[in-house]
N, C-alpha and C positions, 0 to 999 in steps of 0.2 A: 545483246538479248539475254533476258532473265531466263535463269535455269528453269523455271515453270513454264516458259513460253517454249522452250526447247522440249521441254517433256511431254507437253502438248503435242506438238508438231510431230516428234518421232513417233508417239505413241499412235497418233491418227495414221501417220504412213504404214505403220507395222501391222496395225488393225486391219487397214484395206487389203494388204497385202494377204493377211490370213483369211479374211473374208471371202474374197475373190479366189485366191489362188491354192487355199487349203495349205499353206507353207510358207517357209521363207522369213516368216518374224523374227525368228532367233537368230537368224544369221544377218539381218538386219539389226535387231534389238541390242546384241553385244557390241557390235561397232559405236553404236551411238551411245549406247552407258558410258563406254570409256573415253571416246573422243569427243563427245559433246557435252557429259554429264559428269566428267572426272571421276567415275567410278573405277577401282582397280580391276584386274582382270578378274579374281576370284568372286568378288562381289557383283562385278558385272555378270557373271553366268548364274549366280544364284537368284539375283533381281529378275534376270532375263527369263528365267524358269517360271518364277512368281507370277510376271506379268502374261507370257506366253500361256500357263496354265489357267488363266481367268479368261484370256480373250479367246483360247481354242474352244473351251467350254460353251461360252456365248455364241459363238459362231457354229459349233456344233449345233445345238438348239434350232437355228434358224435352218440350216441345212436338212436336218432331222425332218422338220416339219413340213417340208417339199417332197420328203421321199428320197433324198440322194445320199444316202448312208446304208451301206451294206454291213449290216449289223453283226450277221454271223462271221463273215469274212473281216471286218475289223477287229471283232473281239479277241479271235484266235490270232491275228496279227499283233496286236497290241498286247496279249497276255504271253504270248510267245517271247516277248524284246525284254521281259521285267528282269528276270534273273540275270540274263546276259548283260545288260545294261548297267546290274549292281557289280558284275565281275569286271567288267571294260572300264567303268568308273575307278576302281580301286587301282588297275593298271596306269592308267593315265597320270594318276597323281604323280608317278615315278618318271615321265616321259618329260623331256625339255619342251618349253612353252612353243620354241620356233617348231620344232619337229608335228607337234600338235596342230600349228596353225598351217603348216605346210600340207599336210593330213587331210584336214580340213578343206583346204581349198582345193585341192585335187579330187576329194569326192564330190566337192560340189560342182567341179566342172565336168566331171564325168557323167553326173546325174543329169545335169543341164544337154550335154550330148547328147543323152539318150532321149531326153524329151523331143529333142529337134530332128530325130530320125524318124521318118514316116512310118505309119502303122496301119495297115488296112485289117488289123486283125478286131473282130466282134467279140465283146465280152462273153464267154462261155455262160450257158445256164446253171452251172454249178462249178464253183471253185473248190478244187482239191485241198481238203484239209492238210494234209502234209505240205504241199506248197506253201499254204499261208503261214503256217507254224514254222518251216524253214526260213521263209523270206523275212517274218517279223523278228525270229531270232537274230538274224543277221543285222536287221535294222536297230534292235535293242542294243546288240552290241556295238553300233557303230555311235548310237546315240550316247551311250553312256562314255564311250572314249572322248566323243568330240564336246561333250556336255551341252548338247542343244536338244530342241525337241523334235526336231527327224523330220519335220515336214517336207523339207526340200530333198530327202531322201524317200520319204512314204509315197507322196505323189507318182515319181516315176517308178516306183515297184509296183504300186498298185494298178498302173496302167499298163506298164511292159511285162511284167511279171505273173500278175494276176489276172489281166485282161478287163479290169474295168474300164468303163466310159470315163471321160475325163471328169465329168462333173460327178460322178459317183465317186470317182476318185479323190477329189477336191473333198467332200464331205465325209468320206469315210476316215480320210488322214486326220482331219481333226478329232476323232475318236481316238486315233494312236498317239497323235500329239498330247492329248490330255492325259492319257494313262501313261505315258514314259515321261512326260513333264513332272508329273506328280511322285513317279517311282524314283526319279533324278533328286527331287527336292529332298524327299526322305532321306536319301543317302547323303546328301550335302546337309542336313541338320547338324547344327553347330559349328559347322565349317565354311559357313557362307560369308565371312567377312562383316565389313560395314555396311549394314542395310539400312540406307536412308530411305525412309518411308516417305517424307516429305517430297521426293522425288518419285519414288515408285508408284504411289497411290494415284496422283495425276497422270503419269505415264499409263498406267494400266488402263483407268477412266476413259481416257483418249481413244485407246487402240480397243476396247469395247464398242464404243461407240462406230469408230471406224469400220469394226469387222461387220455392223450391220450395213454400212454403205458400201463395202465390199462385195457381201452377197447380192445387192442388188445388181450392182456393176457385172459380177458373174452373170446375171441372167440374161444380160445385154450383148455377151459376147459369147461367139462360138467356142467350142471345145478347143478346136485347133490354134485359133488366136489367143487363149488362154495357156496353151503349152507352149507357145512362142514366147509370148511375155515373160512366163515363169522361167524359161530357160534363159532369156536374156539378162534378166536379173542375176541368175546365177552364175553365170559367166562374168558379169560385171563385177561379184562380190568375190568371185575365185580370182580374179586377176589383181584386183585390188590387195587382196590379202596375200600375194604372192608376192607382189612388187613390196609389201611391208618387209616381209620375211628377206627377201634378197638384197633391199638397200641398206 
């Protein structure tokens, strides 16, 4: 199978994940770039952030148009994570790759288990700014340390910690992903490795188109079903990564 076809296929799948679930794209993008398209780990991380930034911004527009973005909460959440993301990114460069992979898999699994936990909480009328800032800072630090957009962490946090409904959490997480990814890209400027734009461009294009389909898919599925799908994807990715570290 040609590199172009693989890039288009992987991009479409990741775009659907972002559009429907508000996250998980970078979890899928990095392994796809490394194992399917032959990128190095450093190049894959930078290329993934380029793809996720473009795709999440597109998906954010579609969700915002339907009123599924909590702008105030999302802005606080995202802004609070910028500085921690930079600091954690500096630390992560000194940590062994296997340790980073194990940490990534562990966090993904914990987030998935939290999403599977039943919750009958209704979203509060007002979200406490202090809680939004604290949670956003923690997410930013985790994003900087692991080198991903952070949507797979943002959605559980927005639902479980800040009390947003699933659909609103999906839309709001895309704002957080866009800001965090841009911050991470800025931090990585000049150290992104060999960026193969002939692969990145079609990958990103397919992901953007897939995000529109993912948004329509989300409109047809209940919030509970979205949570379960999201959690299952995270658990599968976490298991594969742990196996890769241990074997």
